[in-house]
C-alpha positions as CSV (number, residue, x, y, z in Angstrom):
1,M,11.2,34.3,-68.9
2,V,13.5,36.7,-67.0
3,F,12.9,40.4,-66.9
4,C,14.8,43.0,-64.7
5,K,16.1,40.2,-62.4
6,F,12.5,39.2,-61.7
7,K,11.6,35.6,-62.5
8,Y,8.1,35.3,-63.7
9,F,6.9,31.8,-62.6
10,D,3.3,32.6,-63.6
11,M,1.4,35.8,-64.1
12,K,0.9,36.3,-60.4
13,T,4.2,35.3,-58.8
14,I,7.4,37.4,-59.0
15,T,10.6,36.5,-57.4
16,S,13.7,38.7,-56.8
17,T,16.9,37.2,-55.5
18,S,18.8,38.6,-52.5
19,S,22.6,38.5,-52.8
20,M,25.3,40.0,-50.8
21,D,26.7,43.3,-51.9
22,R,30.5,44.0,-52.0
23,T,30.6,45.5,-48.5
24,N,28.9,42.6,-46.8
25,F,30.9,40.1,-48.8
26,L,34.1,41.7,-47.7
27,I,33.0,41.9,-44.0
28,T,32.1,38.1,-44.2
29,L,35.4,37.3,-45.8
30,I,37.5,39.4,-43.3
31,L,35.6,37.9,-40.3
32,T,36.1,34.4,-41.6
33,A,39.8,35.1,-42.3
34,L,40.2,36.4,-38.7
35,L,38.6,33.2,-37.4
36,V,41.0,31.1,-39.4
37,V,44.0,33.0,-38.1
38,L,42.6,32.7,-34.5
39,F,42.1,29.0,-35.1
40,F,45.7,28.4,-36.0
41,A,47.0,30.7,-33.3
42,I,45.5,28.5,-30.6
43,P,48.1,25.8,-29.8
44,D,45.9,23.3,-28.0
45,F,43.6,20.9,-29.8
46,Y,40.5,21.0,-27.6
47,P,40.1,24.8,-27.6
48,R,40.5,24.7,-31.4
49,L,37.8,22.1,-31.6
50,I,35.5,24.1,-29.4
51,L,36.1,27.2,-31.5
52,F,35.6,25.4,-34.7
53,A,32.3,23.8,-33.5
54,L,31.0,27.0,-32.1
55,F,31.6,29.1,-35.2
56,S,30.5,26.4,-37.5
57,V,27.1,26.2,-35.8
58,L,27.0,30.0,-35.7
59,Y,27.6,30.3,-39.5
60,V,25.1,27.6,-40.3
61,V,22.4,29.2,-38.2
62,I,23.0,32.7,-39.6
63,Y,23.1,31.5,-43.2
64,G,19.9,29.5,-42.7
65,H,17.9,32.5,-41.5
66,I,18.9,35.2,-44.0
67,P,16.5,35.2,-47.0
68,T,18.0,34.3,-50.4
69,S,14.9,35.5,-52.3
70,F,11.7,37.5,-52.0
71,S,8.5,36.5,-53.8
72,L,5.3,38.4,-54.4
73,T,2.5,36.0,-54.9
74,E,-1.1,36.7,-55.7
75,D,-1.9,37.5,-52.1
76,S,1.4,37.6,-50.1
77,L,5.0,38.6,-49.8
78,V,7.2,35.6,-49.1
79,L,10.8,35.8,-47.6
80,K,12.5,32.6,-48.5
81,A,15.6,31.5,-46.4
82,P,17.2,28.0,-46.4
83,Y,15.7,27.1,-43.1
84,K,12.5,29.1,-43.0
85,K,9.9,30.9,-45.0
86,I,8.1,34.0,-43.7
87,S,4.9,34.8,-45.4
88,I,3.2,38.2,-45.0
89,R,-0.3,38.5,-46.5
90,L,-0.7,41.7,-48.6
91,N,-3.9,42.7,-46.8
92,E,-1.7,42.6,-43.6
93,I,0.7,45.2,-45.0
94,S,-0.4,48.7,-44.1
95,A,2.4,50.6,-45.9
96,A,5.7,50.1,-47.7
97,Q,8.4,52.7,-48.0
98,Y,11.6,52.6,-50.1
99,L,14.5,53.5,-47.9
100,G,17.2,53.1,-50.5
101,K,20.6,52.8,-48.9
102,G,20.3,51.5,-45.4
103,N,22.5,52.4,-42.5
104,V,22.6,49.6,-40.0
105,F,25.1,51.5,-37.9
106,S,22.3,53.9,-36.9
107,M,20.4,51.0,-35.5
108,I,20.8,49.0,-32.2
109,R,20.8,45.3,-32.7
110,T,18.7,43.7,-30.0
111,F,19.1,40.1,-31.4
112,G,20.6,38.9,-34.6
113,C,23.7,39.4,-36.6
114,S,25.4,42.1,-38.7
115,G,28.4,41.3,-40.8
116,I,28.3,37.6,-41.5
117,F,26.3,37.2,-44.7
118,G,24.5,40.5,-44.2
119,H,22.1,41.7,-41.6
120,W,19.5,39.6,-39.9
121,G,17.5,39.9,-36.7
122,Y,15.7,42.3,-34.5
123,F,16.9,45.9,-34.5
124,Y,15.8,49.2,-32.9
125,S,16.1,52.5,-34.8
126,P,15.3,55.8,-33.2
127,R,13.7,56.9,-36.5
128,I,11.8,53.7,-37.3
129,G,11.3,51.9,-33.9
130,K,11.5,48.1,-33.6
131,V,12.1,46.4,-36.9
132,K,12.9,42.9,-38.1
133,L,15.8,43.3,-40.6
134,Y,16.4,40.8,-43.4
135,A,19.1,42.3,-45.7
136,R,22.1,40.8,-47.4
137,R,22.9,44.1,-49.0
138,N,23.1,47.7,-47.8
139,N,21.0,49.2,-50.6
140,H,17.5,48.8,-52.0
141,W,16.1,48.6,-48.4
142,I,12.3,48.5,-48.2
143,L,10.5,49.2,-45.0
144,I,7.3,47.3,-44.6
145,H,4.7,48.2,-42.0
146,T,2.2,45.4,-41.0
147,L,-1.0,45.6,-39.0
148,H,-0.1,42.9,-36.5
149,K,3.4,41.5,-37.2
150,G,5.5,44.7,-36.7
151,K,7.9,46.3,-39.2
152,Y,10.2,44.5,-41.6
153,I,13.1,45.7,-43.7
154,I,14.0,43.6,-46.7
155,A,16.6,44.2,-49.4
156,P,15.9,42.6,-52.8
157,D,18.5,42.8,-55.5
158,D,16.2,44.7,-57.9
159,P,15.0,48.1,-56.7
160,S,11.9,47.8,-59.0
161,F,10.6,45.0,-56.7
162,F,9.4,47.9,-54.6
163,D,7.3,49.3,-57.5
164,E,5.7,45.9,-58.0
165,L,5.0,45.6,-54.3
166,Q,3.4,49.1,-54.3
167,S,1.2,48.2,-57.3
168,R,0.1,45.0,-55.6
169,L,-0.7,46.8,-52.4
170,L,-2.8,49.4,-54.4
171,I,-4.7,46.6,-56.2
172,E,-5.2,44.9,-52.9
173,K,-6.7,48.0,-51.3
174,V,-9.0,48.7,-54.3
175,E,-10.4,45.2,-54.4
């Protein structure tokens, strides 16, 4: 049963996809096109081979670490990426705040990537501080404060994912 882009696997697990918005899709497309032009502009074979190998590895690593979905289970928030899964227990989350439209340009990237497939990695914001950013889109940003794991920003496709997260956090605090 599908409702508001949520997939209800059982009564306790809700999953929202994470897809690229138009801006990040165009940035990825333009950067890829520039790499193709650069590839064919290099006349020698070995520099081409090195460029191809380097950027192939880079694309695979970046794609593998950006979450493709976010799930709320009975007791945790799960960020699912092709190569890894990050699980944050709900009792570890101290607060969640809906940021709406994110502005990655007001942040300093300390490690990660912005542009190819979205935004992924460690960032610093003068307003927020240190944050781990996992966003394939520039809207529906949710800031999550944890007790021991730092701060996270996620960007599910459906903005009502935040409402469900808030209700789960309230239930968790009451119990």
